[in-house]
Structures are given as C-alpha cells and as structure tokens.
N, C-alpha and C positions, 0 to 999 in steps of 0.2 A: 454571576459572572464567572467563567471557567477558563483556566490555564491548561492548555493541551500542548504536551511535549512529546515529539515524535523523534527517538534518537535512532537513526539509521546506520548504515554500514560507513557512509560517506559524509553525512551531514545531519544537524539537527534543527528541526523545524518547531517554531513557537507561534502557537496560535492564541487567541482571545477569543471567545464565544460569549456573546450574551443571547441565551436561549439557543436557537438553530442559527444565529446570524453570527459570521465572523467578522469581527472588528479590526482586528489587527493580525499580522503574520510576519515572521520574522525567520531568516535562514541563517544559521550561523555555525561556526565550528566549535569544538569542545573548548577552546582556550578563552573563547569570547562568550560562551554560552551563560556563564554565571552572572557575568556583570549585565548582559541583556534581560535575564529574567530578573533581576533586581530591578532595573528601569521599569519594567513591565508591572510589578508588584507595587511600584510606587505610583504608577500611572492610573492602575486599575485595583478595585475592591473585589478580590477573588474569594469566591465562597468554597470553591473545590478546585482540585487540579488532578491531572491523571498522566501518567508518563508510560510509554509504549518504548522498550529499550531492547535492542538486539545485542549489546555489547555490554550493559550493565555499567557502563563508565560514569553514567550521570545520576545513578542512584544515590551517591553521596550527597551531592547537591540537593538533589529533590527532598530527600528527607529531611533535610535543615530548613526547608521553606517555611515561614511562618503563615500557613494556610491550614485550618483545622480538617478539612475533608480532602485527603490525599488519599490516591488509589495506585498502587503499581499494579499495571496490567498483567495478569498471569492466568494460568490453565484453572486457577481456584477462583477467579473473580465471577461473581455471578453475572449471566449472559441471558438475553432474552429467547435465544433460539435454542433447539435441541441439538446438542453436539454428538454426532455418530462417529467421529474420527475414532479409530481403534486405538491410538495412541496419542490421548489427549493432552499428555504432559509434553509433548514434543511439538505440538502445534503451535506455530509462531504467533506471536502476541500480534504481531500486524495483520495477520490472516483472521485473527479473532476480531479484530477492530473493523477490517474491511466487511466480514460478514455480517457483523452487527449492523453496519451501515447500510447494507443491502437488505436486511430484514426490516429495518425501521422504516427506510424510505419506499421500498417497494414491497409492502405486505401482501401475503397469499399469492406470489408470483415466483416463478422460478428465475434464478438470477445467477449468472456468472460473473465474478468480479476478476478483472486481469490487472494485475499490477505490473507495469514494465519498468523495473528499476534496476538493481545491481543483479538480482535474479528476476526472472519473470514467474510470477504465481498465478495460478488459476484455482479459485475458490467457488464452489456451487452450492447453493441453498435451493431446495426445492419449494414448491408452492405450500408445503405443509409446514414450513418452518424448520425443517431438518437440514443440517449441514452433512453433507456427503463426502467431503473432501475436495481433492482436486489434484493438481500437479504443480511442479517446480522445474524450472529449467534455467539454462545460464541466460543472463541478460545481454545486451547488445555490446556493451564495453567489455564486459568479461570475456565473450566471444573473441574480440578484437585482441585482448590482452593475452588470452591463452594461446591463440595462434603465433604471437610474438614470442612469448616465453618459451613455448615447447617445440619451436623449431629454429634453425640457424640462420635463415635468410630473410623470413616474412616480416616486414615492418611493423611498427605500432602504429596504428589507424584509430581514428576517432570518428565519432557520428557524423555525417553530413546529411543535410535534409533536402538536398535536391534529388531530383529523380535519379534512379540508379538502375542503368541497363541490365538486362537479363545476361546478355552475353559479354562477359568481361574481357576486353581486349588487350588488357596490361594486368599484371600480377595484382597491384592495387585495386584495379577494377573489378579483378575477379574475387579478391577478399570483401569489397564491397556488396558485390552481387551475393555472394554467399552467406554473408551475415545478415544484411539488411533484408534482401529477398526471402531468404531462409526463415528470418525470423516472422515476416509477415505471412508466409506460407505455413508456418507452424500455428499462429494465432488463428488466421482463417480457418486452418483444419481443424483445430480445437473448437471453434465455434459453430462450424459445421456438425461436428461429431456430437456436439451437446443438443443442437438443435433436432436432429434427426432422432436423437433419444428420447428428447423430452418435449419436444414441439415449440411452442412460443418460449422463448428464453430472454430476459432482459440481459444485454450485455453492458458492463460498467467498466471502462477503461481508465486506469490512473497510473501514476508513477512519473518518473522523470522524462520517460520517452513517450508518453501517451499522446502528446500533440504532434509529434512526428509520425507515429504510427497509425493514426487516427486518419491522417491525410491519404494514406496508401490502401486503407482497408475499406472495401465497398459494403460491409455489413452495417446495419442500422445499429450505432452504438451511442451510449451516453458517454461522455468523455468528460471526466472531474479530476484535475491534478490534486485536488485537495480532499478527495473522498476519504482517505485513511484518517485525516485530521477530524472530519466530520464524523466519521465511526467512533473514533475516540471519544468525541464529546457526547455522542449517543450512549457509550458505555458507562460514561460516568454519570448522565442524567438518569440512566436506569437504576443506579445503585441507591437513588433515594425512594424508588417505587416500593411498595408493599410486596409486591411479588419477588423483588430481589432480595429482600430483606428475610423472607421465608427461605431462601435457599441456602 
C-alpha cells in the first residue's frame, strides 16, 4: 500500500494506491493536511510513501511519518526514462512524475503530457524513452488574475465552463474570449506542432482545468485528472526494482 502526496501551489492531494489501483483520494489545504494524513495512516498499512512538493512546506510533516520507505521526489531520484533536459536540477518534480507516468503507461510511444493547472506545462517523451523537454505557460486562472492586477479597470474573472463566443461583445466577454479561446488555441497549436514533427503522439491531458478544456479540443486525447498521482505512484514503485537500485 502506497501513500502518495502531491503538494501543488494551491492545494494538497493525498492518494492511497494498492498496486496500480487508487483506493482513496483526499484534497486538503495545508492546515488540515497533517490530520488527514494521520487518519489515512490509521486506516491503511502503508509500505511506502512519496511526496512531490513545489513549496517544500509539507516536508517536515512528511519526514515525521512512521513509514519506512519514504521518497522525497527530486532530480536525484532514480527514474526509468532517459532525461535529456539540459538543466535537470531545475526540472519540476511534477513534470518528472508526469513523464514517468507516460513512460510506464505508454511504453515505446511518443507522448505529450499537458498539465493544465496554475501553469500549463507540456512534457514530451519520445518512443525511445528519452525526455526531450517541453514548455511552460500561464494557466487560465493566472491569466485572469494578471489582467486584473496589471490594469486599472479590468475585473477579476474566473473560469466558466459554457461556450465562449469568439467575438466578445462586452469587456468581460472579450476577456473570456481572449483567455479561454486563446488557451485552447495554444494547446491545439502545440499538439499540432508535435504531431507534425513526430507523427503519431499520445496526448495526455491532466490538471484542474483538464475536464473543461477537453470539451473544447477536437484532438484525440486521453483525459486523466489523476495522472500526476499515478505517475508518483509509478516513481515510488520503480524504486524497489533492481534497475533503480543500480542508479
């Protein structure tokens, strides 16, 4: 049984895996995190735990957990794919986990993982198991927030999931068109560019805005909101293999 902890910029996800099957999932804030973790430890017999943290706030709690096999994911953690990123120390741990998930679940295939969260990240691993890098751009909420913060009169808006007209007839409608349609055009353009360059590419869409975006995109994609958690579980599972122990 594995405890998977994903500490993002806005929330913490706690997942319980038995092999490849997710048995439990909790979304919490930092203040309630320790209590919920202790409840999970009481409920399940964990053999291993892994944490992916973009803020490091949760590491003190994680280090104190009564679990023998604990992994803090970093650029030094053994991974199953070949990392060709030129600055591996700066590669986000969330991107490492997402790429691991793609490598394990879609072996010997080109994969582009798109994580639509606070930022939108694009991570590409080719059919030879080589991670080539990707891209990072502002997420939907960040775009709305920046327009409000860096102008005098534009309002603060949030995501709405209904159809957005291309021609905004009011200021708010224009902002929605610019952000939502612009984001969809960006993602569709990225997908098209990778397919033109590499041929057949598996597209995996995840993150908080995945469900909304997949309704608008016409490409054939795999939508999995929990792909990062599954990737973390694969990283933790890999650590017990002979291959990982030799690295």
